[in-house]
N, C-alpha and C positions, 0 to 999 in steps of 0.2 A: 483196549486196556488190558493189562496182565491180570492174572488171577489175584495176585497180591494186591494190585491197585484197586480192583473192584471190591474185594473184601475190606481192605483198609478204609476205603471211602465210607463203607457202611458202618464200620466200627467208629470212625470219627463222627459220623452223623449221630450215632447213639450216644457216644460219650459227651458230645457237646451239649446234649440236653441237660446233663447233670452239672457240667462245669463251664464257667465262663473264664477263660484265661486272658489276663491282660497282655497287651503287646509288650514284647521285650526288645530292647535295642539290639542291633546286630553286634556280635562279639568282634573285638578287634582281631586281625590276623596275627598281630604281633603284640608283645607286651607294651603297654602304654609307657610313654617316656616318664622318667622319674620326675617328681615334682621338685621345683626349686626350694631352697631353704626358705622357711617362713619369713616374711618381711615383718619383723617385730623388733621392738627395742628391749623385750624381756630377755635378759641373758640366760635364764634357765631354759626358756623355750628354744632359744637358739642352740644351746648346748645339746638339748635332746634331739633337735633336728640334725645336728652334726653326727650324733650316734646313728640315726636312721640312714643318713647318707653313707656313712662308713660301712654299715651292715649291707646296704644295697650294693655298694662297690665291690665288697668282698664276694657277694653272691655272683655278680657278673664275672668276676675273675675266675671263680671256681668253675662256672659254666664252661669257660673256654678250655678247661682242663679235664672235663668230665667226658669220658669216652671209653667204650661205646655205650649207647643207651638205646633201649627199645621202649617206644611209647605205644600203648594200646589205646587208641582213640576211635570211638564208634566201631565200625566193622573193619578198621584198618590197623595193621601192625607196621610201625615206622621204625626203621633202624637208622640211627644217627651214628656215623662212624667215619673218622678221619676226614671230617669236614663235608662228608657226603650224606645225602638223605635218600633212603630207599623205602618206598611205600608198597605195601602188599595188602590187598583186600582178601582177608583170610576167611570171611564168613560166606559160604556158598549160597546160591540162590535158593536151593531147596530148604536150607535152614529157615529162611524167611517165610517160605510157603508153609512149612510145618507149624511155625509160630503163628502165622495168620489163621490157619485152620483152628488151632487151639484158642485163638482170640474170639472165635465166633460164639461159643457158649459163654465165654467171659463177658463179651459185650452184652449178651442178654442178661447175665447176672447183675452187672452194674446198673443196667437200665431198670431192672425190676426189683432189686433187693429192697429198696426203700419205698417202693410203690406196692408191695405185696399187701394183700388184704383190702386194697382200695380199688374202686373202679378206675379203669384206664381213662385218662382225659384224652381229648382229641389230639393234642400235640404228641403225647406218647404213642398213641395208636398210629398216627401218621408216620412217625419215625420208625416204628417197628415194621410197618408195611414197606417203607423205603428200604430198610435193611434186608427184609425178606426178598425183595426184588433183586438186590445186589448178590445175595447168596445164590439165588437161582441162576443168575447170569454167570457166576463163577463155577457152578457145579460141573458143567460139561468139561471145562478145562481140567478140573481136578480128576474127573473120571478117566481122562485120556492121558494123564501124566505118565512120564517114564519112570514108573516105580514098580517094585516087586508087588505081586498081586495082593499079598497080605497087607502091605502098607497102603496100597491104594484103597482097599476095602475099608481100612481103618479110617482114612480121611472121610470117606463117604458116610461111614457110620456116625462120625462126629457131626458132619454137615446135616445128614438126614435126621438124626436125633434132635438137633437144634431146630430144624424146620418143623418137625412134628410138635415140639413143645411150643414153638412160636405160634403155630396155627391154633393150638389149643388155647393159648392166652388170648389171641385175637378173637376167637370164636366166643369165649366166655366173657371177654372184656375185663378180665381181672386174673390174678393169681394169688396164691398164699405162700407163706414162707416155707411150709412143709413141702409143698409140691415143687417149689423152686430148688430146694435142697436135694430132693430125690432126683430131679433132672441133672443137677451138677454131679452128684455122687454116682449116678449111672454112667456118666461119660468120663469120670476121673481116671479110671485105669487106661483108657485109650489116650487121654490127654497126656498122661505121664509117659506112655510109650513114645509119643511124639517128642516129648522133652528129651528123653534118653537118646533118640535118634538125632535130634538137633544138636545136642552137646557133642555126640560122637563126630558128626560132620564138622562142627566148628573146631574142635580140638585136634582132630586128625589133620585138618588143613593147616592149622597153626603150627603143629609140631613138625610137619614136613618142611615148612619154610624156616623155622627156627633152627632145625638141624642143618639145613643148607647154609644158613648164616654162620652157625657155629663152625662148620668145616672151613669157612673162609677166614676164621680168626686164629690167632696164635693162642696157646694156653694162657699166656699173660693177659691178653685182651679178654678172653672168656671169663677169667677170674675177676676182672674189673667190671664186667657187664652189670648195669643197673637197669631195672624195669620200672616203669610207671604205668599203672592201669587206671585209666580215667573212666569212671562209671557212676551209676546212680547211688543214692544214699543207702538203700537197704542192704545190698549183698555184702559189701566189704570183703572180709577174708574168705567167705563162701562163694564169692564171685568165681565163675568157671576159669577165667584167665588168671585170677589170683592163685587159685588152687594149682593150676598148671605150673606157673612160674615158681611158686614156693617149693613145689616138689622138684622141678627141674634143677633149681639152684640150691636145693637142700637147705632152704631157709626155714627156720622154725616159726617165725612170726613176721608180720608186716612191719616195715619201717626201716629196714637197712638196705638190702639189695633189691627188694620188691616193695614198692610204695603204692599206696592207694590214693587216688585223687577223687574226692567225693563231690558229685553233683556238678561237674564241669568237664567239657570235652575239647577245650582249646589246647593246642600243642604248647603254647607259651606258658599256660598255667601249669601244665605237667612238668615242664622244665624248671619253672620257678619253685614248685614244690620240691623237686629233686634237690636243688642246691640249698633250699632252706633246711632240708634234712641233714645235708652235709655240714653246714655251718652250725646248726643247733646241736648236732652230735658232738662236734669238737668242743662247744661251750659246755655241754653236759659232762664230758669226760674230764675237762680241766677244772671246772668249778665244783662238781659234785662227785667225781669219781664214779659216775653212773652214766653210761652211754645212752640210757633210755630216759633220763630225768626230764629232758626238754620235750619228751613226747606227751607229757601231761602238763597241766596248767602250773606254771611256776608258783602261782599264789595258792595252789591247791592244798599243800600241806599246812600252810599257815591258816587257811580258811577252815580246814578240818579241826585244828587245835582251837581256833577261836570259837567255832560253833559248839564244840564240846564244852568249852568253859562258859559260853554264853548261849544257852539253848534258845533258838528263835521263838518269839512270841512271849517271852518272859520278861 
């Protein structure tokens, strides 16, 4: 098993002690078919369903005319252009290795943060021992990695510092919050150096491919390019790919040529969000003379006025 695989198994073993995740149904490869109009005799409901169908049909029509598009999904950059799809894995293997090494102290933190000050129970102790074994199995591979000497030593310092703290916890059968924080703070500078190296690897690789794609486009195509970045909830505009594309396309904010898809990584969802932005922008411009009006709740202004006039709880 690879270095990443060995360490990742250990991280999963530790994390699952804290969290039980419910099974999720597999995501569809393509957008689900539109639901038929509601079978009801209520004319108001039928009228509203007709609006929904018209909105969906317009989105589907716009999608056929939206070109080119770059979708950032997982570790892949996908170019949709002139009816063709080009996929590129832009995140190099070393990125994942650096990230996994950084996850070793993080795994110990999440395991021990809410157990500090308490004796380790047998289940926690067993999981920590299992994780320790996986770290030891992966360490020789990290030691012989094709890295500059300083960077290899950095990985070993993070690994060995984590092992030393883990052995201390197992020996004492407990830890406390102050000691846990000292452990994390001691490794934080090394962790952040890994973060900087990982981002450089990621964005250098992405930039080379995007420049290649740009050279194949006419100026008109490039000016029409739209990007959707699919990623998790927290980062949004500080997401590394978002920052890259906002700077590349000289966009001041998310929502026009660079769009963020939160908490989903299916291509069809990214495309659906893209055309939703196009349709809603046209609505906002015509109805409100403000292209950004539909980027916030249509009911929001009225809700603000109502709450001001009728303070909650009174």
